[in-house]
N, C-alpha and C positions, 0 to 999 in steps of 0.2 A: 200812830200812837207806839211807842213803844215803852214793851211792859219793864218793867222790872222782876226778879223769879219771884218774892213777895206778891207781885199783882198779878204776874198768869198762876200762880196758887191761888189768892182769890177768886181768881175769875172761875179756875178750875170745878171750885169748894161749891160755886152759890148756883153751881148749874145753869150758868150765862151757855148762850148757844154762839161760837164766835170760831173765826177762821186766825190761825197764827203761821205767823210768816219765821221759822226759827233762823237766822240767819249768824251771821260775823261781815264784821267790817272790810278784812282783807281777802274774802272770797270775791270774787269777779261775777263769780253767775249769781252771787247775791246784791250785787249790785244793780244787775240789768232789772233784778229781778223786783225790786226798789218799788223805782215808779212806776209799775205796774200793776203793785198789790196796793199803793196809792191812788190812782185814779178807780180802782176799785170798790176801793174802801169810800173813796167820795163819791162813787153812783150809787153805793146801798146808802150812804147817809141820806142823800140828795132824794132819793124812793121811802126813805121812814123807816126802812129795815130795821127789823129786830134781831139782824145777826151782827154785830162788830168785828171787825177787822186787825188786828195788833201785828208787831210784832216783838220779837225776841233775841235779842241778843245772848247767843251760847255762851260766849265768852264770860258770860258776868256771870252766869253759874250753870258749868262743866257737867257738872252731878247734875242737876236738876234736866237738862240733855235728853243726859242717858236715861232719865229714871223713865223718861216720854217717848225714846227710841229715838231718837237724828242718829244716826248712822254716817249721815254724807248733807251737805247744806248746797244751796240753799230744799229746806223740809217746811211742805207746808199742812199744818194738819189743821182739821175740822173739828171743835168739839160739841159737843152736845152733854149738857147735865155731867159734866167730871168725868165723861170717857171721852177720847178719842176715838171718831168714827169711821174717819175717813187718812191717809194718808197718801203723799202724792212729792216727788222729788224733782229736782230741774228748775228749771228756766219755766213758769207756765202763762199760759195768756189768762185773757180774761175768761171768757168761757171755760179754760177750763177751773177758774176757781168758778168759775157761776153752779157749774157741775158740782164741783165740792161744800156750795152754799148748798144744795140741792138733797146732800146726803142728811143734813140734819134740822130739814126743818119737819 
């Protein structure tokens, strides 16, 4: 699910545990990572995990992207209780997404 900047801010302040893919439509590596993140999100949903997986288009709110420390894309952030716990950049595989999930459990 693609979040608006307002939705992302709400999720941050709600204390929810989630992973967010910070991307842009024009970014080639982001387009490669997209389906991997989608598969991983579906896997977590099927498992009944309480960790959400979302996407955020940095072009929709560059200020928020800067606030969150995005310097290159794709950037994946693991968030828990409103704090970014871990960050990875580049194309990740499901196992690396799983490692990020473990940091917020």
